C-alpha positions as CSV (number, residue, x, y, z in Angstrom):
1,M,2.7,-2.6,-25.5
2,T,0.3,-5.6,-25.8
3,K,-0.8,-7.8,-23.0
4,D,1.6,-10.5,-24.2
5,E,4.5,-8.0,-24.4
6,I,3.7,-6.8,-20.8
7,L,3.7,-10.4,-19.5
8,S,6.9,-11.1,-21.3
9,R,8.5,-8.0,-19.8
10,L,7.4,-8.9,-16.4
11,A,8.8,-12.5,-16.8
12,S,12.2,-11.0,-17.9
13,L,12.7,-9.1,-14.7
14,P,15.0,-10.5,-12.1
15,G,13.6,-11.8,-8.8
16,D,10.0,-12.5,-7.8
17,I,7.5,-10.4,-9.7
18,G,3.7,-10.0,-9.2
19,F,1.3,-7.9,-11.2
20,Y,-2.5,-7.3,-11.4
21,Y,-4.4,-5.0,-13.8
22,K,-8.1,-4.3,-14.2
23,N,-9.8,-1.8,-16.6
24,L,-12.5,-0.3,-14.4
25,S,-14.6,0.7,-17.4
26,T,-14.6,-2.6,-19.3
27,G,-13.8,-5.1,-16.6
28,E,-10.9,-6.5,-18.5
29,S,-8.2,-7.9,-16.2
30,F,-5.1,-9.9,-16.3
31,G,-2.2,-10.7,-14.1
32,Y,1.2,-12.3,-13.5
33,R,1.5,-14.3,-10.3
34,E,-1.3,-12.0,-9.0
35,R,-2.5,-14.4,-6.3
36,D,1.0,-15.2,-4.9
37,M,2.2,-13.6,-1.7
38,F,5.1,-11.0,-1.8
39,Q,7.0,-9.1,0.8
40,A,4.9,-6.0,1.4
41,A,7.4,-3.4,2.6
42,S,5.2,-0.2,3.1
43,V,2.3,-1.4,1.0
44,I,1.1,-3.2,4.2
45,K,0.1,0.3,5.4
46,L,-2.9,0.3,3.0
47,P,-4.7,-2.7,4.6
48,I,-3.8,-1.3,8.1
49,Y,-5.4,2.0,7.1
50,A,-8.5,0.1,5.8
51,V,-8.9,-1.7,9.1
52,V,-8.6,1.6,11.0
53,M,-11.3,3.2,8.9
54,K,-13.6,0.1,9.2
55,L,-13.3,0.3,13.0
56,W,-14.1,4.0,12.9
57,A,-17.2,3.4,10.8
58,E,-18.3,0.7,13.3
59,G,-17.8,3.1,16.3
60,K,-15.0,0.9,17.7
61,L,-12.2,3.5,17.3
62,E,-12.1,7.3,17.4
63,L,-9.9,9.0,14.9
64,S,-9.5,11.8,17.5
65,E,-7.9,9.3,20.0
66,K,-4.4,10.5,21.0
67,I,-1.3,8.4,21.0
68,V,2.1,9.5,22.4
69,C,5.1,9.0,20.1
70,R,8.2,8.7,22.3
71,D,11.8,8.9,21.2
72,E,12.1,5.1,21.3
73,D,9.1,4.9,18.9
74,K,10.8,7.1,16.3
75,L,12.2,5.3,13.2
76,P,14.3,6.6,10.3
77,P,12.5,8.2,7.4
78,C,10.3,7.8,5.4
79,G,8.1,10.0,7.5
80,A,7.9,13.0,9.7
81,L,7.7,11.9,13.4
82,Y,11.4,11.0,13.4
83,F,12.2,14.7,13.2
84,F,10.2,15.9,16.1
85,T,12.0,16.6,19.4
86,G,10.8,14.9,22.6
87,D,7.4,13.2,23.1
88,V,4.7,14.0,20.5
89,E,1.0,13.5,21.1
90,V,-0.7,12.6,17.8
91,D,-4.3,11.6,17.0
92,I,-5.1,8.5,15.0
93,N,-6.3,10.5,12.1
94,T,-3.0,12.3,11.8
95,L,-1.1,9.0,12.2
96,C,-3.1,7.6,9.2
97,G,-2.3,10.7,7.1
98,L,1.4,10.4,7.9
99,M,1.4,6.6,7.3
100,I,-0.2,6.9,3.8
101,S,1.0,10.2,2.3
102,L,4.5,10.1,3.7
103,S,4.8,6.4,4.5
104,D,5.7,7.3,8.1
105,N,7.2,4.1,9.7
106,A,6.8,5.3,13.3
107,A,3.2,6.2,12.7
108,T,2.6,2.8,11.3
109,N,4.1,1.0,14.3
110,L,2.1,3.1,16.7
111,L,-1.1,1.9,15.0
112,I,0.1,-1.7,14.9
113,K,0.8,-1.6,18.6
114,R,-2.5,0.1,19.3
115,L,-4.5,-2.6,17.5
116,G,-2.3,-5.7,17.8
117,L,-0.9,-8.0,15.1
118,D,-3.3,-10.8,15.6
119,F,-6.3,-8.5,15.6
120,L,-5.2,-6.8,12.4
121,N,-4.8,-10.2,10.7
122,E,-8.3,-11.2,11.8
123,Q,-9.6,-7.9,10.4
124,F,-7.7,-8.4,7.1
125,K,-9.7,-11.5,6.6
126,E,-13.0,-9.7,7.5
127,I,-12.4,-7.2,4.7
128,G,-11.6,-9.9,2.2
129,L,-7.8,-10.1,2.3
130,K,-7.4,-13.8,2.6
131,D,-3.6,-14.1,2.3
132,T,-2.4,-10.6,3.1
133,H,-0.7,-11.0,6.4
134,L,1.2,-8.9,9.1
135,E,3.9,-10.7,10.9
136,R,6.0,-8.0,12.5
137,L,6.5,-4.4,13.2
138,L,8.4,-2.3,10.7
139,F,12.2,-2.1,11.2
140,D,12.1,-5.2,13.5
141,A,15.5,-6.6,12.4
142,E,15.3,-9.5,14.9
143,S,12.0,-10.8,13.6
144,S,13.1,-10.2,10.0
145,A,16.2,-12.3,10.6
146,K,13.9,-15.1,11.7
147,G,12.1,-15.0,8.4
148,L,9.0,-13.1,9.6
149,E,7.9,-10.8,6.8
150,N,4.7,-8.9,6.2
151,R,3.0,-10.2,3.0
152,I,0.6,-8.8,0.4
153,V,-1.1,-10.3,-2.6
154,P,-1.3,-8.0,-5.7
155,A,-4.8,-9.1,-6.7
156,E,-6.1,-8.6,-3.1
157,M,-4.6,-5.0,-3.1
158,G,-6.3,-4.4,-6.4
159,E,-9.7,-5.7,-5.2
160,L,-9.5,-3.5,-2.1
161,L,-8.6,-0.4,-4.2
162,E,-11.5,-1.2,-6.6
163,R,-13.9,-1.2,-3.7
164,I,-12.5,2.2,-2.6
165,Y,-12.8,3.5,-6.1
166,R,-16.4,2.4,-6.4
167,H,-17.1,3.8,-2.9
168,S,-18.3,0.3,-1.8
169,F,-15.6,-0.3,0.9
170,I,-17.6,-0.1,4.1
171,N,-19.7,2.9,3.0
172,E,-19.5,6.0,0.9
173,E,-17.9,8.2,3.6
174,V,-15.2,5.8,4.4
175,S,-14.3,5.1,0.8
176,T,-14.3,8.8,0.0
177,R,-12.0,9.6,2.9
178,M,-9.6,6.8,2.0
179,E,-9.6,7.8,-1.7
180,K,-8.8,11.4,-0.8
181,L,-5.8,10.4,1.3
182,L,-4.4,8.0,-1.2
183,L,-4.6,10.7,-3.9
184,E,-2.3,12.8,-1.6
185,Q,0.5,10.3,-1.8
186,Q,3.9,12.1,-1.9
187,I,6.0,9.2,-3.3
188,N,5.2,9.4,-7.0
189,H,8.2,8.1,-9.0
190,K,6.8,4.6,-9.8
191,I,3.3,4.1,-11.4
192,P,2.8,7.9,-11.9
193,G,6.3,8.4,-13.1
194,Y,5.7,8.6,-16.9
195,L,2.0,9.5,-16.8
196,L,0.8,12.9,-18.1
197,E,1.4,15.5,-15.4
198,G,-1.7,16.0,-13.4
199,T,-3.1,12.5,-13.9
200,P,-4.7,11.6,-10.5
201,V,-3.3,8.4,-9.0
202,A,-4.5,7.0,-5.6
203,H,-1.8,4.7,-4.5
204,K,0.6,3.3,-1.9
205,T,4.2,2.4,-2.5
206,G,6.6,0.1,-0.7
207,E,10.4,-0.2,-1.0
208,D,13.3,-1.9,0.8
209,D,16.5,-3.6,-0.2
210,G,15.6,-5.5,-3.4
211,I,11.9,-4.6,-3.1
212,T,9.9,-2.1,-5.0
213,N,6.1,-2.2,-4.9
214,D,3.2,0.1,-5.9
215,V,-0.5,-0.4,-6.0
216,A,-2.8,2.2,-7.5
217,V,-6.1,3.4,-9.0
218,V,-5.2,5.5,-12.0
219,Y,-7.9,8.1,-12.9
220,S,-7.1,8.2,-16.6
221,E,-9.7,8.4,-19.4
222,N,-10.1,4.7,-18.9
223,P,-9.6,4.4,-15.1
224,C,-7.8,1.2,-14.0
225,I,-6.2,-0.7,-11.2
226,I,-2.4,-1.3,-11.5
227,C,-0.6,-3.3,-8.8
228,F,3.1,-4.3,-8.9
229,A,5.1,-6.3,-6.4
230,S,8.8,-6.9,-7.0
231,N,11.0,-8.8,-4.5
232,F,14.6,-9.8,-4.7
233,T,14.9,-7.7,-7.8
234,D,17.0,-5.1,-9.5
235,V,15.1,-2.1,-8.2
236,P,16.1,0.4,-10.9
237,A,15.2,-2.1,-13.7
238,A,11.9,-3.0,-12.0
239,E,11.0,0.6,-11.5
240,R,11.6,1.4,-15.2
241,A,9.3,-1.5,-16.0
242,I,6.7,-0.2,-13.6
243,R,6.7,3.2,-15.2
244,E,6.7,2.0,-18.8
245,I,4.0,-0.6,-18.3
246,S,1.8,1.8,-16.4
247,L,2.1,4.3,-19.3
248,A,1.2,1.6,-21.8
249,L,-1.9,0.5,-19.9
250,I,-3.6,3.9,-19.8
């Protein structure tokens, strides 16, 4: 599949589609609405995780800090905290692990509440995410009904992932830890879906009604960044395109 064929395929999909690609060996890159903003769904968890790790590196947050998850904090899956009975005391390091590898919504909201929406948005800008924006907690139906939605930009997610890949996000230790957790992602039916079994993919997905997103570093023979955002779309059709295009690019 050529670049022009990929762009044509993306243009043919229903809804709002964004895409960013970069070959990490050659530097070749191209995109489709890659600088536009899209509803994030759970991909917003990646920049939240990046801010947590930045604060840890700066000595402003301890990953061992405990936060209590109460019954009213628990949200339907994805995730694990929903299934625990009674109050659960969880450290920030574990919340990050659940938020990224299992896309735990309760863990994410606990971290958002701990840090604050405005503070997180300020921090997003500090780490170079100019237009990525957090407007509400997850599963906040009232805010969603008012049009408040968390937003990501495919190219910004790709640039963050490239810094993690090159171990230049904050420092070597932070980047290595983030890379390791992203490689432990358990939701693997999109970008990794058609890749050769065992191909490492460090990524974060997002999904909701009419939304299917995935942003990744693919550690193939020619490692690359692949980022998809699909809003108001036919999810099965978009996910087929994600799998087929990802396979073509590696």
